[in-house]
DRENVEXKE-252710 format. One record per residue (C-alpha): residue number from 1; y, x, z. Coordinates in steps of 0.05 Angstrom, whole numbers, plus 32768, in hexadecimal, padded with zeros to 4 digits. Last residue first. Layout:
BEGIN
@n=NUM; py=Y; px=X; pz=Z
...
//
This chain:
BEGIN
@n=437; py=794A; px=864B; pz=8D2A
@n=436; py=7951; px=8603; pz=8D12
@n=435; py=799D; px=85FD; pz=8D08
@n=434; py=79A2; px=863F; pz=8CE3
@n=433; py=796A; px=8629; pz=8CB4
@n=432; py=798F; px=85E8; pz=8CA5
@n=431; py=79D0; px=860D; pz=8C96
@n=430; py=79AA; px=863C; pz=8C68
@n=429; py=798D; px=85FF; pz=8C45
@n=428; py=79D4; px=85E7; pz=8C3B
@n=427; py=79E9; px=8626; pz=8C18
@n=426; py=79AB; px=862E; pz=8BED
@n=425; py=79AA; px=85E5; pz=8BD5
@n=424; py=79F5; px=85E3; pz=8BC9
@n=423; py=79F2; px=8622; pz=8B9F
@n=422; py=79B9; px=8605; pz=8B77
@n=421; py=79E0; px=85C5; pz=8B6B
@n=420; py=7A1B; px=85ED; pz=8B51
@n=419; py=79ED; px=8615; pz=8B24
@n=418; py=79CC; px=85D8; pz=8B05
@n=417; py=798A; px=85B4; pz=8B12
@n=416; py=796E; px=8597; pz=8AD2
@n=415; py=7929; px=85B6; pz=8ADF
@n=414; py=791D; px=8586; pz=8B19
@n=413; py=7918; px=85AB; pz=8B5B
@n=412; py=78DB; px=85CC; pz=8B7C
@n=411; py=78F9; px=85EB; pz=8BBA
@n=410; py=78CF; px=85FE; pz=8BF6
@n=409; py=78D5; px=8603; pz=8C41
@n=408; py=7898; px=861A; pz=8C66
@n=407; py=7899; px=860E; pz=8CB1
@n=406; py=7865; px=85D7; pz=8CAD
@n=405; py=7869; px=85BE; pz=8C66
@n=404; py=78B3; px=85B0; pz=8C5A
@n=403; py=78CB; px=8572; pz=8C34
@n=402; py=7912; px=857D; pz=8C1D
@n=401; py=7940; px=8547; pz=8C00
@n=400; py=7986; px=8561; pz=8C09
@n=399; py=79C8; px=853D; pz=8C17
@n=398; py=79D5; px=8568; pz=8C56
@n=397; py=79C4; px=852F; pz=8C85
@n=396; py=7984; px=8526; pz=8C5D
@n=395; py=7976; px=8570; pz=8C68
@n=394; py=797D; px=8569; pz=8CB3
@n=393; py=7948; px=8533; pz=8CB4
@n=392; py=7917; px=855A; pz=8C88
@n=391; py=7922; px=8599; pz=8CB1
@n=390; py=7915; px=8575; pz=8CF2
@n=389; py=78D5; px=8556; pz=8CD8
@n=388; py=78BC; px=8598; pz=8CBC
@n=387; py=78CE; px=85C0; pz=8CFB
@n=386; py=78A9; px=8593; pz=8D2B
@n=385; py=788E; px=85CE; pz=8D53
@n=384; py=78D6; px=85E8; pz=8D58
@n=383; py=78DD; px=8630; pz=8D6D
@n=382; py=78ED; px=8646; pz=8D26
@n=381; py=78D9; px=8680; pz=8CF9
@n=380; py=78E4; px=8663; pz=8CB4
@n=379; py=78B3; px=866B; pz=8C7B
@n=378; py=78C6; px=8671; pz=8C32
@n=377; py=78BD; px=864C; pz=8BF0
@n=376; py=78D8; px=864A; pz=8BA9
@n=375; py=78BA; px=8627; pz=8B6C
@n=374; py=78DB; px=8625; pz=8B27
@n=373; py=78B5; px=8662; pz=8B0C
@n=372; py=7891; px=8683; pz=8B46
@n=371; py=78BC; px=8695; pz=8B81
@n=370; py=78B4; px=86B2; pz=8BC7
@n=369; py=78D8; px=86BC; pz=8C09
@n=368; py=78A1; px=86D4; pz=8C37
@n=367; py=78C7; px=86CD; pz=8C79
@n=366; py=790B; px=86B0; pz=8C8C
@n=365; py=7924; px=86BC; pz=8CD3
@n=364; py=794D; px=86FA; pz=8CC4
@n=363; py=796C; px=86DA; pz=8C86
@n=362; py=7964; px=8709; pz=8C4A
@n=361; py=7941; px=86D7; pz=8C1B
@n=360; py=7971; px=86A0; pz=8C30
@n=359; py=79AF; px=86CA; pz=8C25
@n=358; py=7991; px=86E4; pz=8BE3
@n=357; py=7989; px=869D; pz=8BC8
@n=356; py=79C3; px=86A6; pz=8B97
@n=355; py=799D; px=86DA; pz=8B70
@n=354; py=795A; px=86B7; pz=8B71
@n=353; py=797C; px=8677; pz=8B59
@n=352; py=799B; px=869B; pz=8B1E
@n=351; py=7958; px=86BA; pz=8B0A
@n=350; py=7936; px=8676; pz=8B10
@n=349; py=796C; px=8655; pz=8AE5
@n=348; py=7964; px=868B; pz=8AAF
@n=347; py=7918; px=8680; pz=8AAD
@n=346; py=7923; px=8635; pz=8AAD
@n=345; py=794E; px=863C; pz=8A6E
@n=344; py=7915; px=8660; pz=8A4A
@n=343; py=78E1; px=862D; pz=8A61
@n=342; py=790F; px=85F2; pz=8A4E
@n=341; py=791E; px=8604; pz=8A06
@n=340; py=7942; px=85C1; pz=8A01
@n=339; py=791E; px=85A2; pz=89C6
@n=338; py=78D7; px=85B8; pz=89D7
@n=337; py=78D7; px=85AA; pz=8A21
@n=336; py=78FE; px=856A; pz=8A16
@n=335; py=78CC; px=8552; pz=89E2
@n=334; py=7893; px=8560; pz=8A13
@n=333; py=78B4; px=8531; pz=8A45
@n=332; py=78BD; px=84FC; pz=8A0F
@n=331; py=7873; px=8502; pz=8A00
@n=330; py=7862; px=84FA; pz=8A49
@n=329; py=788E; px=84BC; pz=8A4F
@n=328; py=786C; px=84A1; pz=8A11
@n=327; py=7828; px=84AE; pz=8A30
@n=326; py=783C; px=8489; pz=8A6F
@n=325; py=7852; px=844D; pz=8A47
@n=324; py=7813; px=844F; pz=8A1C
@n=323; py=77E3; px=8450; pz=8A58
@n=322; py=77AF; px=8486; pz=8A4A
@n=321; py=777E; px=846B; pz=8A7F
@n=320; py=779C; px=842E; pz=8AA1
@n=319; py=775A; px=840C; pz=8AB3
@n=318; py=7737; px=844D; pz=8AC6
@n=317; py=76F2; px=8463; pz=8AAF
@n=316; py=76BC; px=8496; pz=8ABD
@n=315; py=7675; px=849E; pz=8AA5
@n=314; py=7678; px=84D8; pz=8A75
@n=313; py=7642; px=84CC; pz=8A42
@n=312; py=75FB; px=84E6; pz=8A4D
@n=311; py=75E7; px=84A5; pz=8A70
@n=310; py=75FE; px=847D; pz=8A33
@n=309; py=75C9; px=84A0; pz=8A08
@n=308; py=75DC; px=84AC; pz=89BF
@n=307; py=75FD; px=84EF; pz=89CC
@n=306; py=763F; px=8513; pz=89D5
@n=305; py=7643; px=8526; pz=8A1F
@n=304; py=7633; px=8570; pz=8A16
@n=303; py=7661; px=8570; pz=89D9
@n=302; py=769E; px=8563; pz=8A04
@n=301; py=7690; px=859F; pz=8A31
@n=300; py=7689; px=85CF; pz=89F6
@n=299; py=76C5; px=85AE; pz=89D4
@n=298; py=76EF; px=85C4; pz=8A0E
@n=297; py=7715; px=859F; pz=8A45
@n=296; py=7757; px=857E; pz=8A57
@n=295; py=7758; px=854F; pz=8A92
@n=294; py=7795; px=8522; pz=8A91
@n=293; py=77C1; px=84FF; pz=8AC3
@n=292; py=77F5; px=84C7; pz=8ABF
@n=291; py=781B; px=849D; pz=8AF0
@n=290; py=7861; px=848D; pz=8AD4
@n=289; py=78A6; px=84AC; pz=8AD6
@n=288; py=78A2; px=84F2; pz=8AF5
@n=287; py=78AC; px=8515; pz=8AB2
@n=286; py=786B; px=84F7; pz=8A9A
@n=285; py=7846; px=853A; pz=8A9E
@n=284; py=786C; px=854C; pz=8ADD
@n=283; py=7838; px=8531; pz=8B0E
@n=282; py=77F7; px=8535; pz=8AE6
@n=281; py=77CF; px=856C; pz=8AC3
@n=280; py=7789; px=8588; pz=8ACD
@n=279; py=776D; px=85BF; pz=8AA0
@n=278; py=7721; px=85C4; pz=8A9A
@n=277; py=76F7; px=85FD; pz=8A7F
@n=276; py=7730; px=862D; pz=8A8D
@n=275; py=7751; px=8657; pz=8A56
@n=274; py=776D; px=8698; pz=8A70
@n=273; py=77AA; px=86C4; pz=8A63
@n=272; py=77BB; px=86CA; pz=8AAC
@n=271; py=7802; px=86B2; pz=8AA2
@n=270; py=77E7; px=867B; pz=8A75
@n=269; py=77C2; px=865F; pz=8AB1
@n=268; py=7804; px=8644; pz=8ACB
@n=267; py=780E; px=8615; pz=8A91
@n=266; py=7851; px=860B; pz=8A6E
@n=265; py=7867; px=864E; pz=8A88
@n=264; py=789A; px=865A; pz=8ABF
@n=263; py=786F; px=8640; pz=8AF9
@n=262; py=7887; px=85F8; pz=8AF3
@n=261; py=7884; px=85F5; pz=8AA7
@n=260; py=7858; px=85B8; pz=8AA0
@n=259; py=7821; px=85D0; pz=8ACF
@n=258; py=7827; px=85E4; pz=8B18
@n=257; py=781D; px=85A2; pz=8B3C
@n=256; py=77E2; px=8584; pz=8B15
@n=255; py=77CF; px=85C9; pz=8AFA
@n=254; py=7789; px=85C6; pz=8B18
@n=253; py=7766; px=85FB; pz=8AEE
@n=252; py=771B; px=85EB; pz=8AF0
@n=251; py=76EF; px=8627; pz=8AE1
@n=250; py=76A7; px=8614; pz=8AD1
@n=249; py=766E; px=863E; pz=8AED
@n=248; py=763F; px=8664; pz=8AC0
@n=247; py=763C; px=86A4; pz=8AEA
@n=246; py=765E; px=86D3; pz=8ABA
@n=245; py=768F; px=869F; pz=8A9F
@n=244; py=76A4; px=868C; pz=8AE6
@n=243; py=76AB; px=86D6; pz=8AF8
@n=242; py=76D8; px=86E6; pz=8ABC
@n=241; py=7704; px=86AA; pz=8ACA
@n=240; py=7709; px=86BC; pz=8B13
@n=239; py=771E; px=8702; pz=8B00
@n=238; py=7756; px=86EA; pz=8AD3
@n=237; py=776A; px=86B5; pz=8B06
@n=236; py=7770; px=86EA; pz=8B3C
@n=235; py=7798; px=8716; pz=8B0E
@n=234; py=77CC; px=86DF; pz=8B0D
@n=233; py=77E9; px=86F7; pz=8B50
@n=232; py=77F0; px=86C5; pz=8B89
@n=231; py=781F; px=8691; pz=8BA6
@n=230; py=7813; px=8663; pz=8BE1
@n=229; py=7844; px=8629; pz=8BDB
@n=228; py=7836; px=8612; pz=8C22
@n=227; py=77EB; px=8608; pz=8C1A
@n=226; py=77FD; px=85C4; pz=8BFD
@n=225; py=7815; px=85E5; pz=8BBD
@n=224; py=77E4; px=861D; pz=8BAF
@n=223; py=780B; px=8644; pz=8B7A
@n=222; py=77F0; px=8674; pz=8B44
@n=221; py=77BB; px=8645; pz=8B27
@n=220; py=77A1; px=860E; pz=8B56
@n=219; py=7756; px=861B; pz=8B55
@n=218; py=7715; px=85F6; pz=8B49
@n=217; py=76D4; px=861E; pz=8B43
@n=216; py=769F; px=85F6; pz=8B20
@n=215; py=7656; px=85DF; pz=8B1E
@n=214; py=7639; px=860A; pz=8B54
@n=213; py=75EE; px=8606; pz=8B65
@n=212; py=75D5; px=8642; pz=8B3E
@n=211; py=7616; px=8668; pz=8B4D
@n=210; py=7606; px=866D; pz=8B97
@n=209; py=75FB; px=86B6; pz=8BA9
@n=208; py=761F; px=86DB; pz=8B72
@n=207; py=7654; px=86A6; pz=8B71
@n=206; py=7665; px=86B1; pz=8BBA
@n=205; py=7669; px=86FD; pz=8BB2
@n=204; py=7695; px=86F5; pz=8B75
@n=203; py=76C4; px=86C7; pz=8B99
@n=202; py=76CA; px=86F9; pz=8BD2
@n=201; py=76D9; px=872F; pz=8B9F
@n=200; py=770F; px=8703; pz=8B82
@n=199; py=7731; px=8707; pz=8BC6
@n=198; py=7734; px=8753; pz=8BBF
@n=197; py=774F; px=874B; pz=8B79
@n=196; py=7786; px=871D; pz=8B92
@n=195; py=7797; px=874F; pz=8BCA
@n=194; py=779D; px=8787; pz=8B97
@n=193; py=77CB; px=875C; pz=8B6B
@n=192; py=77F7; px=8746; pz=8BA5
@n=191; py=77FE; px=878F; pz=8BBA
@n=190; py=77E1; px=87AA; pz=8BFB
@n=189; py=7813; px=87D1; pz=8C26
@n=188; py=7805; px=87A7; pz=8C63
@n=187; py=77C8; px=877C; pz=8C56
@n=186; py=77D0; px=8740; pz=8C29
@n=185; py=77D2; px=86FB; pz=8C4A
@n=184; py=7816; px=86E7; pz=8C2E
@n=183; py=77F9; px=86F8; pz=8BEA
@n=182; py=77D2; px=86B6; pz=8BE7
@n=181; py=7791; px=86CD; pz=8BC5
@n=180; py=776B; px=8696; pz=8BEA
@n=179; py=7728; px=86A8; pz=8C06
@n=178; py=76EE; px=867C; pz=8BEF
@n=177; py=76DE; px=8634; pz=8BFF
@n=176; py=769A; px=8611; pz=8BFE
@n=175; py=768B; px=85C8; pz=8BF3
@n=174; py=7677; px=8591; pz=8C24
@n=173; py=766F; px=854D; pz=8C05
@n=172; py=76A0; px=8521; pz=8C29
@n=171; py=769F; px=84E2; pz=8C54
@n=170; py=7695; px=8505; pz=8C97
@n=169; py=76CF; px=8533; pz=8C86
@n=168; py=7701; px=84F9; pz=8C83
@n=167; py=7731; px=8503; pz=8CBD
@n=166; py=7722; px=854C; pz=8CCE
@n=165; py=771E; px=855F; pz=8C85
@n=164; py=7761; px=853E; pz=8C76
@n=163; py=7787; px=8561; pz=8CAE
@n=162; py=7763; px=85A3; pz=8CA1
@n=161; py=7779; px=85A9; pz=8C59
@n=160; py=7744; px=85CB; pz=8C2E
@n=159; py=773E; px=859C; pz=8BF2
@n=158; py=76FF; px=85A2; pz=8BC9
@n=157; py=76DC; px=8567; pz=8BEB
@n=156; py=771F; px=8545; pz=8BEF
@n=155; py=771F; px=853E; pz=8BA3
@n=154; py=76DC; px=851B; pz=8BA5
@n=153; py=76F2; px=84ED; pz=8BDD
@n=152; py=7738; px=84DC; pz=8BC2
@n=151; py=776F; px=8507; pz=8BE0
@n=150; py=7782; px=8539; pz=8BAC
@n=149; py=7775; px=8581; pz=8B97
@n=148; py=7791; px=85AA; pz=8BD1
@n=147; py=7779; px=85F0; pz=8BE1
@n=146; py=7782; px=8611; pz=8C25
@n=145; py=7745; px=863E; pz=8C18
@n=144; py=7737; px=8640; pz=8BCE
@n=143; py=7704; px=8613; pz=8BAC
@n=142; py=76BA; px=8610; pz=8BA0
@n=141; py=768F; px=85D9; pz=8B83
@n=140; py=7648; px=85BE; pz=8B89
@n=139; py=761F; px=8597; pz=8B57
@n=138; py=75FA; px=85CB; pz=8B2E
@n=137; py=75B3; px=85B4; pz=8B3E
@n=136; py=75B3; px=8586; pz=8B01
@n=135; py=75AC; px=85C2; pz=8AD2
@n=134; py=758E; px=85A2; pz=8A94
@n=133; py=75CC; px=85A7; pz=8A68
@n=132; py=75DD; px=855D; pz=8A73
@n=131; py=75DB; px=856A; pz=8ABE
@n=130; py=7609; px=85A6; pz=8AB5
@n=129; py=763B; px=857B; pz=8A90
@n=128; py=7635; px=8544; pz=8AC4
@n=127; py=764A; px=8575; pz=8AFB
@n=126; py=7686; px=858C; pz=8AD3
@n=125; py=769B; px=8546; pz=8ABE
@n=124; py=7696; px=852C; pz=8B04
@n=123; py=76C0; px=8564; pz=8B21
@n=122; py=76F3; px=855E; pz=8AE8
@n=121; py=76F8; px=8513; pz=8AEE
@n=120; py=7701; px=8514; pz=8B39
@n=119; py=7738; px=8549; pz=8B32
@n=118; py=775C; px=851F; pz=8AFE
@n=117; py=7757; px=84E3; pz=8B2C
@n=116; py=7777; px=850C; pz=8B64
@n=115; py=77B0; px=851E; pz=8B35
@n=114; py=77C2; px=84D8; pz=8B21
@n=113; py=77BA; px=84A3; pz=8AEA
@n=112; py=777F; px=84B4; pz=8ABF
@n=111; py=7774; px=84D4; pz=8A7B
@n=110; py=773E; px=84FE; pz=8A59
@n=109; py=7758; px=8530; pz=8A26
@n=108; py=772E; px=855B; pz=89F6
@n=107; py=774B; px=8597; pz=89D2
@n=106; py=774C; px=85CD; pz=8A07
@n=105; py=7737; px=8601; pz=89D2
@n=104; py=7773; px=862F; pz=89D8
@n=103; py=779F; px=862E; pz=8A16
@n=102; py=77CB; px=85F0; pz=8A18
@n=101; py=7806; px=85E0; pz=89EB
@n=100; py=77E2; px=85CA; pz=89AB
@n=99; py=77AE; px=85A2; pz=89D4
@n=98; py=77E7; px=8581; pz=89FA
@n=97; py=7806; px=856C; pz=89B8
@n=96; py=77C6; px=854E; pz=899D
@n=95; py=77B7; px=8528; pz=89DD
@n=94; py=77FE; px=850D; pz=89E0
@n=93; py=77FB; px=84F6; pz=8998
@n=92; py=77B9; px=84D2; pz=89A2
@n=91; py=77D1; px=84B1; pz=89E4
@n=90; py=7812; px=849A; pz=89C4
@n=89; py=77F2; px=847E; pz=8985
@n=88; py=77BF; px=844E; pz=89A2
@n=87; py=7775; px=844A; pz=89B0
@n=86; py=7740; px=8415; pz=89BB
@n=85; py=76F5; px=8413; pz=89CD
@n=84; py=7703; px=8426; pz=8A15
@n=83; py=774D; px=843A; pz=8A16
@n=82; py=7764; px=83F8; pz=8A32
@n=81; py=77A6; px=83E1; pz=8A15
@n=80; py=77EA; px=83E6; pz=8A35
@n=79; py=7835; px=83DB; pz=8A2C
@n=78; py=7835; px=83D9; pz=89E0
@n=77; py=7870; px=83D5; pz=89B0
@n=76; py=78B1; px=83BE; pz=89D1
@n=75; py=789F; px=83E3; pz=8A11
@n=74; py=7895; px=8422; pz=89E8
@n=73; py=78DE; px=8425; pz=89D5
@n=72; py=78F3; px=841B; pz=8A1E
@n=71; py=78C4; px=8453; pz=8A33
@n=70; py=78E1; px=8483; pz=89FF
@n=69; py=7929; px=8470; pz=8A10
@n=68; py=791F; px=847C; pz=8A5B
@n=67; py=7900; px=84C0; pz=8A4C
@n=66; py=793D; px=84D3; pz=8A23
@n=65; py=796E; px=84B7; pz=8A55
@n=64; py=7951; px=84DB; pz=8A92
@n=63; py=7954; px=84A9; pz=8ACA
@n=62; py=7945; px=84DD; pz=8AFF
@n=61; py=7946; px=8525; pz=8AE9
@n=60; py=791F; px=854E; pz=8AB6
@n=59; py=78E1; px=8565; pz=8ADC
@n=58; py=78D2; px=8530; pz=8B11
@n=57; py=788B; px=8534; pz=8B2C
@n=56; py=788B; px=8566; pz=8B65
@n=55; py=788A; px=8534; pz=8B9E
@n=54; py=78CD; px=8515; pz=8B8C
@n=53; py=78E6; px=8553; pz=8B67
@n=52; py=78E5; px=857B; pz=8BA8
@n=51; py=7930; px=858D; pz=8BA9
@n=50; py=7945; px=8545; pz=8B9C
@n=49; py=798F; px=854E; pz=8BAD
@n=48; py=79A0; px=8511; pz=8BD8
@n=47; py=79DB; px=84E3; pz=8BCD
@n=46; py=79FC; px=84AF; pz=8BF8
@n=45; py=7A0D; px=8473; pz=8BCD
@n=44; py=7A07; px=8443; pz=8C08
@n=43; py=79C9; px=8426; pz=8BE8
@n=42; py=79AA; px=846B; pz=8BE4
@n=41; py=79B3; px=849C; pz=8BAB
@n=40; py=7982; px=84D0; pz=8B8E
@n=39; py=799E; px=850C; pz=8B69
@n=38; py=797E; px=8541; pz=8B3D
@n=37; py=7990; px=851B; pz=8AFE
@n=36; py=799F; px=84D2; pz=8B0E
@n=35; py=797F; px=84A6; pz=8B42
@n=34; py=7986; px=8460; pz=8B5E
@n=33; py=7980; px=8434; pz=8B9B
@n=32; py=7958; px=8460; pz=8BCB
@n=31; py=7949; px=8448; pz=8C11
@n=30; py=793D; px=8483; pz=8C40
@n=29; py=790A; px=8470; pz=8C75
@n=28; py=7923; px=8474; pz=8CBC
@n=27; py=7911; px=84AD; pz=8CEA
@n=26; py=7907; px=8494; pz=8D31
@n=25; py=78DD; px=8455; pz=8D26
@n=24; py=78CA; px=8475; pz=8CE4
@n=23; py=789B; px=84A3; pz=8D0B
@n=22; py=786D; px=8468; pz=8D19
@n=21; py=785B; px=8466; pz=8CCF
@n=20; py=7836; px=84A8; pz=8CD2
@n=19; py=783E; px=84B6; pz=8C88
@n=18; py=7812; px=84D3; pz=8C51
@n=17; py=7823; px=8497; pz=8C26
@n=16; py=784E; px=845D; pz=8C3E
@n=15; py=782F; px=841B; pz=8C55
@n=14; py=7860; px=83E9; pz=8C39
@n=13; py=786A; px=83A1; pz=8C52
@n=12; py=788A; px=83A6; pz=8C97
@n=11; py=78AA; px=83EB; pz=8C93
@n=10; py=78C3; px=83DA; pz=8C4D
@n=9; py=78E0; px=8397; pz=8C63
@n=8; py=7906; px=83B5; pz=8C9D
@n=7; py=7920; px=83EE; pz=8C72
@n=6; py=7936; px=83BF; pz=8C3A
@n=5; py=795B; px=8392; pz=8C6B
@n=4; py=797E; px=83CC; pz=8C8D
@n=3; py=7993; px=83EB; pz=8C4A
@n=2; py=79B2; px=83AC; pz=8C2E
@n=1; py=7997; px=8394; pz=8BEA
//
């Protein structure tokens, strides 16, 4: 299919996500024909290094042969069956394997298709839990400033992104936010750990005053993605866990973006040594292949819904819950983690990348260069108010797919990225920075 024809048809028929469509009058869509490894190719065979894992989902490269084979095998057996009143082998095996990998006692899995749906489920499940326990007043939630937990109405009510709140605030239940432990905001001379504990003090003060009405505190562990890859010390999670237990408030760990090895451990909350009441997974769980999300929770929560009355059961459903194809993709993804010693190899890759990224880190116009696991980010001092759009366009010219947030440039590449590709990413990003300062 010719590029021009595909672009015209796409602009006519497809309303693209999180996009001001008028901008594509000047900046054409990029038509992708195929992918392999870290590379995407257009119809003219021009390549682009997928440095953002196609919105943070792709872990083991495009068209990974092992994930392809698992899905193809499942296609010959069962494509889908509803999970209400039925079950199937892939969803059972996936639930068991996740329970073995996750922090102890997260043995119950509830499935949906996307991250926002997982957030909705956790919020509803938490509030319904308290209702079943005779505390129906516990219906409010708290989250961090600059948090992002999805774009459906419930998820937006715990998302602190001004653009969304300005557009849809009238539709949302208003919930409170507390100070983010983002270490970029620490005082001069204050360590990331000390700043995290200072922010935890703000959380404690809020819980002291409002815990009777609060169902849960929802948090992105270690890295707040849409806040510009805001990173913080795990001591904040440790203290938040203690406070939530003390004040009888659920702790929801939203690991939709940071789970599945992205922060250096399989789950980010492992680095704080905590077990949340709810653990949310999506994005990389299926290797970037098929929509899948899961809410993992404890037997204590599960038992609060186990009763004869329908009204005490969890009242949520989704047509494609636990889809067998998506579950097989997730199982293949877990197989790769286990068979290839991925977390250990990623540690070595991150160390290598940090070494070769020294010219970026030391650039006079680069600020706050930071890294957690397989995530890197930094800010660029630039006179351009449209920095993100300019950077995106220049990156495409340099065979890179970058998607800055404001003046924050970040890398979240597939784990299969190699040393030569890392070198290219650093060198060409330096060229882009030089062109925009």
